[in-house]
C-alpha positions in Angstrom: 76.8 -135.2 -96.7 75.1 -139.1 -98.6 71.5 -139.6 -97.7 72.2 -143.5 -97.0 69.0 -144.2 -97.6 68.3 -143.5 -100.9 71.6 -146.2 -102.2 70.6 -149.4 -103.9 74.7 -150.2 -103.3 78.0 -149.4 -101.3 81.1 -151.7 -102.3 83.7 -151.1 -99.4 86.6 -152.3 -100.6 90.5 -151.9 -98.5 93.1 -154.2 -99.6 91.9 -157.7 -97.4 88.4 -157.0 -96.7 86.7 -158.1 -99.7 89.1 -159.2 -101.8 93.0 -159.5 -100.8 96.1 -158.1 -103.1 96.5 -161.0 -105.0 93.3 -160.8 -106.2 93.5 -156.9 -106.8 96.4 -157.5 -108.9 95.9 -160.6 -110.6 92.3 -159.1 -112.0 94.0 -155.1 -113.3 97.2 -156.6 -113.8 96.6 -159.7 -116.1 93.0 -161.2 -116.6 91.6 -157.2 -117.8 94.5 -156.3 -119.5 94.2 -160.2 -121.5 90.8 -159.7 -121.9 90.7 -156.2 -123.2 93.1 -157.4 -125.9 91.4 -160.2 -127.0 88.2 -158.1 -127.3 90.4 -155.7 -129.5 92.3 -158.0 -131.1 96.1 -156.4 -129.7 99.2 -158.5 -128.7 99.9 -158.4 -125.1 103.4 -157.3 -124.3 105.7 -158.3 -121.6 106.3 -154.9 -119.6 109.5 -152.8 -120.2 109.4 -153.3 -123.9 108.5 -151.2 -126.7 
């Protein structure tokens, strides 16, 4: 059982509760890959192209 009084932060997110699906898709599929590639000097590739 979770001791809720011992937790400092609880983050619950179901699509549309705090962040909508559009934001989730943008962040995980566009923003994060772009920033990761910039950080590590990698080229972004288009999906489905090897």
